[in-house]
C-alpha positions as CSV (number, residue, x, y, z in Angstrom):
1,X,-54.0,121.6,84.1
2,X,-57.3,120.4,82.6
3,X,-57.5,116.8,81.3
4,X,-60.1,114.2,80.2
5,X,-59.1,111.1,82.1
6,X,-60.4,107.8,83.7
7,X,-59.6,106.7,87.2
8,X,-59.9,103.0,86.4
9,X,-60.6,100.7,83.5
10,X,-64.2,101.0,82.3
11,X,-64.7,104.1,84.3
12,X,-66.4,107.1,82.5
13,X,-64.0,109.7,81.2
14,X,-64.3,113.0,83.0
15,X,-62.8,116.4,83.2
16,X,-60.2,116.6,86.0
17,X,-57.3,118.7,87.1
18,X,-53.9,117.1,87.2
19,X,-50.3,118.5,87.5
20,X,-48.7,120.0,84.4
21,X,-45.9,117.7,83.1
22,X,-42.3,118.8,83.3
23,X,-40.2,117.8,80.2
24,X,-37.3,115.5,80.9
25,X,-34.0,115.4,79.0
26,X,-34.6,115.1,75.3
27,X,-38.3,116.0,75.6
28,X,-40.4,118.9,74.6
29,X,-43.5,120.1,76.3
30,X,-46.3,121.1,74.0
31,X,-49.2,123.5,74.8
32,X,-51.9,121.5,73.0
33,X,-54.4,123.5,70.9
34,X,-56.1,120.6,69.3
35,X,-56.4,116.9,69.9
36,X,-58.0,114.4,67.6
37,X,-60.3,111.5,68.5
38,X,-59.4,108.0,67.4
39,X,-61.3,104.7,68.3
40,X,-58.2,103.7,70.2
41,X,-59.0,106.4,72.7
42,X,-62.2,104.9,74.0
43,X,-60.9,101.4,73.6
44,X,-57.9,102.1,75.8
45,X,-60.1,103.6,78.5
46,X,-62.3,100.6,78.6
47,X,-59.5,98.0,78.5
48,X,-58.3,95.5,81.0
49,X,-55.2,95.5,83.2
50,X,-53.6,93.0,80.7
51,X,-54.1,95.2,77.7
52,X,-51.1,96.7,75.9
53,X,-47.3,96.3,76.2
54,X,-47.0,98.5,79.3
55,X,-48.9,98.9,82.5
56,X,-51.2,101.9,82.8
57,X,-51.0,104.5,85.6
58,X,-54.2,106.2,86.7
59,X,-55.6,108.8,86.2
60,X,-55.2,107.7,82.5
61,X,-55.5,110.7,80.2
62,X,-57.3,109.9,77.0
63,X,-55.9,110.6,73.5
64,X,-52.8,110.1,71.4
65,X,-52.9,112.7,68.5
66,X,-52.2,116.4,69.1
67,X,-51.1,119.7,67.6
68,X,-49.9,122.8,69.4
69,X,-47.0,125.0,70.2
70,X,-43.7,124.0,72.0
71,X,-43.9,125.5,75.4
72,X,-40.7,124.2,77.1
73,X,-37.6,122.3,76.1
74,X,-36.0,119.6,78.3
75,X,-32.2,119.5,78.9
76,X,-29.8,118.2,76.2
77,X,-29.8,118.5,72.4
78,X,-33.2,119.1,70.8
79,X,-34.4,119.7,67.2
80,X,-37.3,122.0,68.4
81,X,-37.4,125.5,69.8
82,X,-39.9,127.2,72.1
83,X,-42.7,128.6,70.0
84,X,-42.5,126.0,67.2
85,X,-45.9,124.8,65.9
86,X,-45.8,121.0,66.0
87,X,-48.0,118.0,65.7
88,X,-47.7,114.3,66.3
89,X,-48.7,111.1,68.2
90,X,-47.5,110.3,71.6
91,X,-45.7,107.0,72.1
92,X,-47.0,104.1,74.3
93,X,-46.2,105.1,77.8
94,X,-46.5,103.8,81.4
95,X,-47.5,107.2,82.9
96,X,-51.1,107.4,81.7
97,X,-50.2,110.5,79.7
98,X,-52.6,111.4,76.8
99,X,-53.5,114.4,74.7
100,X,-57.0,115.4,75.8
101,X,-55.3,117.9,78.1
102,X,-53.6,121.3,78.1
103,X,-50.0,120.1,78.0
104,X,-48.1,117.0,77.1
105,X,-44.4,116.1,77.2
106,X,-43.0,113.9,74.5
107,X,-39.5,112.7,73.4
108,X,-38.2,115.0,70.6
109,X,-37.2,111.9,68.6
110,X,-40.7,110.4,68.7
111,X,-43.5,110.8,66.1
112,X,-43.6,114.6,66.4
113,X,-42.7,117.2,63.7
114,X,-43.2,120.8,62.6
115,X,-46.4,122.0,61.1
116,X,-45.7,123.3,57.6
117,X,-46.8,126.7,56.5
118,X,-50.4,126.7,55.3
119,X,-51.6,123.7,57.3
120,X,-54.1,124.7,60.0
121,X,-53.4,123.2,63.4
122,X,-56.8,121.6,63.6
123,X,-56.1,119.7,60.4
124,X,-52.6,118.8,61.6
125,X,-54.0,117.3,64.8
126,X,-56.3,115.0,62.7
127,X,-53.5,113.6,60.6
128,X,-51.2,111.4,62.7
129,X,-53.0,108.2,63.5
130,X,-55.4,108.1,60.6
131,X,-52.9,109.4,58.0
132,X,-50.0,107.2,59.1
133,X,-52.2,104.1,59.3
134,X,-53.5,104.6,55.8
135,X,-50.1,105.2,54.3
136,X,-48.6,102.2,56.0
137,X,-51.4,99.9,55.0
138,X,-50.7,100.8,51.4
139,X,-47.1,99.7,51.8
140,X,-48.3,96.1,51.9
141,X,-46.7,94.6,48.8
142,X,-49.8,92.9,47.4
143,X,-51.6,96.2,46.8
144,X,-50.9,97.5,43.3
145,X,-52.6,99.7,40.8
146,X,-55.8,98.6,39.0
147,X,-56.6,96.1,41.8
148,X,-59.8,96.2,43.9
149,X,-59.7,97.2,47.6
150,X,-62.8,96.9,49.8
151,X,-62.6,99.3,52.8
152,X,-65.1,98.6,55.5
153,X,-65.6,101.7,57.6
154,X,-64.4,104.0,54.8
155,X,-66.2,107.1,56.0
156,X,-64.0,107.5,59.2
157,X,-60.6,109.1,59.6
158,X,-58.5,106.2,58.5
159,X,-60.9,105.2,55.7
160,X,-61.1,108.7,54.3
161,X,-57.3,108.9,54.1
162,X,-56.9,105.4,52.8
163,X,-59.5,106.0,50.0
164,X,-57.6,109.0,48.8
165,X,-54.2,107.5,48.9
166,X,-55.3,104.3,47.3
167,X,-57.2,106.1,44.5
168,X,-54.0,108.1,43.8
169,X,-52.3,104.7,43.1
170,X,-55.0,103.7,40.7
171,X,-56.4,101.2,43.1
172,X,-60.2,100.7,42.7
173,X,-61.7,101.4,46.1
174,X,-65.0,100.0,47.1
175,X,-66.1,102.0,50.1
176,X,-68.4,100.3,52.6
177,X,-70.1,102.9,54.9
178,X,-73.2,103.4,57.0
179,X,-75.6,105.8,55.4
180,X,-75.7,107.7,52.2
181,X,-72.1,108.8,51.6
182,X,-71.9,108.1,47.9
183,X,-71.1,111.6,46.8
184,X,-68.5,112.3,49.5
185,X,-66.7,109.0,49.0
186,X,-66.7,109.5,45.2
187,X,-65.1,113.0,45.8
188,X,-62.4,111.2,47.8
189,X,-61.7,108.8,44.9
190,X,-63.9,105.7,45.6
191,X,-64.9,103.8,42.5
192,X,-68.0,102.5,44.3
193,X,-69.8,103.0,47.6
194,X,-71.9,100.5,49.5
195,X,-74.4,101.7,52.1
196,X,-74.5,98.8,54.6
197,X,-77.7,100.0,56.1
198,X,-79.4,99.7,52.7
199,X,-78.4,96.2,51.8
200,X,-76.1,93.4,53.0
201,X,-72.4,94.0,52.3
202,X,-71.8,90.5,51.0
203,X,-74.6,90.8,48.5
204,X,-73.4,94.1,47.1
205,X,-69.7,93.0,46.9
206,X,-70.6,89.8,45.1
207,X,-72.7,91.7,42.6
208,X,-69.8,94.1,41.7
209,X,-66.9,91.6,42.1
210,X,-68.2,88.0,41.5
211,X,-64.7,86.6,41.8
212,X,-64.0,88.5,45.0
213,X,-62.0,91.6,45.8
214,X,-58.2,91.6,45.6
215,X,-57.8,93.0,49.1
216,X,-59.9,94.0,52.2
217,X,-59.2,96.5,54.9
218,X,-61.6,96.0,57.8
219,X,-61.6,99.0,60.2
220,X,-64.8,97.9,61.9
221,X,-65.2,94.2,62.8
222,X,-64.4,93.6,66.5
223,X,-64.7,89.8,66.6
224,X,-62.8,87.0,64.7
225,X,-66.1,85.6,63.4
226,X,-67.2,88.9,61.9
227,X,-63.8,89.5,60.3
228,X,-63.7,85.9,58.9
229,X,-67.1,86.6,57.2
230,X,-65.7,89.7,55.5
231,X,-62.5,87.8,54.6
232,X,-64.6,85.4,52.6
233,X,-65.2,88.2,50.1
234,X,-61.5,88.2,49.1
235,X,-60.4,86.2,46.0
236,X,-57.8,83.4,46.2
237,X,-54.3,84.8,46.9
238,X,-55.6,88.1,48.3
239,X,-55.3,89.7,51.7
240,X,-57.6,90.6,54.5
241,X,-56.3,93.2,56.9
242,X,-57.9,94.4,60.2
243,X,-56.9,97.3,62.4
244,X,-58.8,95.7,65.3
245,X,-56.5,92.8,66.2
246,X,-58.9,90.0,65.3
247,X,-57.2,88.3,62.3
248,X,-55.1,85.8,64.4
249,X,-58.2,84.2,65.9
250,X,-60.3,84.3,62.7
251,X,-61.2,81.0,60.9
252,X,-60.7,82.8,57.5
253,X,-60.5,81.0,54.2
254,X,-57.2,79.2,53.7
255,X,-56.6,81.0,50.4
256,X,-56.7,84.4,52.0
257,X,-53.8,86.0,54.0
258,X,-54.9,87.6,57.2
259,X,-53.0,90.5,58.7
260,X,-53.3,92.2,62.0
261,X,-52.1,95.7,61.3
262,X,-49.9,97.5,63.8
263,X,-49.1,101.2,63.3
264,X,-45.4,102.2,63.4
265,X,-45.3,106.0,63.8
266,X,-42.4,108.0,62.4
267,X,-41.7,111.7,62.1
268,X,-40.6,111.3,58.4
269,X,-44.0,109.8,57.5
270,X,-45.7,112.8,59.3
271,X,-43.7,115.2,57.2
272,X,-44.8,113.5,54.0
273,X,-48.5,113.5,55.1
274,X,-48.4,117.1,56.3
275,X,-46.9,118.2,53.0
276,X,-49.7,116.5,51.1
277,X,-52.3,118.0,53.3
278,X,-50.8,121.5,53.0
279,X,-50.7,121.3,49.2
280,X,-54.3,120.1,49.1
281,X,-53.4,116.6,47.7
282,X,-54.6,114.9,50.8
283,X,-57.9,116.2,52.3
284,X,-58.6,115.5,56.0
285,X,-62.3,115.6,56.5
286,X,-63.2,117.0,59.9
287,X,-66.7,116.0,61.0
288,X,-67.0,118.0,64.2
289,X,-65.0,120.3,66.5
290,X,-65.8,120.3,70.2
291,X,-64.4,122.0,73.3
292,X,-62.5,119.8,75.8
293,X,-65.4,119.5,78.3
294,X,-67.5,117.8,75.5
295,X,-64.9,115.1,74.8
296,X,-66.7,112.4,76.9
297,X,-69.8,112.8,74.7
298,X,-67.6,112.7,71.6
299,X,-66.1,109.4,72.8
300,X,-69.6,107.9,73.3
301,X,-70.6,109.1,69.9
302,X,-67.6,107.4,68.2
303,X,-68.1,104.2,70.1
304,X,-71.6,103.8,68.6
305,X,-70.1,103.8,65.1
306,X,-70.9,105.7,61.9
307,X,-68.0,108.2,62.0
308,X,-67.9,110.8,59.2
309,X,-64.4,112.0,59.1
310,X,-62.5,113.1,62.2
311,X,-63.6,114.6,65.5
312,X,-61.2,117.2,66.9
313,X,-61.1,118.6,70.5
314,X,-60.3,122.3,70.8
315,X,-58.3,123.2,73.9
316,X,-57.8,126.9,73.2
317,X,-60.8,129.2,72.7
318,X,-60.9,130.9,69.3
């Protein structure tokens, strides 16, 4: 089968041919129709042998999010049937398996669920990582209605979902983006939008919130120092959360609680998000759709920043 994979850490992703996986007991094999790009995809391919909880096996297939049709069922009991339309996120594995490929085998009790009627597969593929991250971030107890939330990197997949879900809870979202995204972010529910290419983020935040914001979600900063500078914009008793794993090493203000967010995928959460998307309550902005062979260029584009919604990889020709 076709796959986008790397043969070693920091190698360039490339289109290769690898064997089709065979589902083991309790697994389902999915014929993937769409995969979605996440920053984790290129980060994982450029990691080091010490990264992550489990060793990687090469070739390492890129990707974690997918949507498609169940193609084969492993032995034993299973909640799916051949032909079911499903979507989800593959668990951390030792095999190098990913979703930028024609087929993937996943445990039937992992973060995989049925695609509800009315939800296009390409939209379902874009939901798992971004949608679940946004929903779980909002479960942090300190976030309540009528408080202010600064989202740095709000134009991307997680930021777009987070802005909508937070606004639905009457949280005042300040969306920090690169470029003129004022109208789009306002449509998603942002109270204010800051173009960080137009003026310094710190200046803009201090003007609108002199006492600091109640909470910060930083989807962008890759160093402890950069995250600490953003955390200084949070008021006393507030929180500063990062999805990039840099809070533990950041010399942030003592009055601010730093959080390194870790996603905990569940099929129940996927069902809730999919229902919201199918009903039009949650919009999943898709920036661009590309064929599998263009995935390496899409990874390069995402690495340079400035994402506008989600990038999806199409594996079946229309």
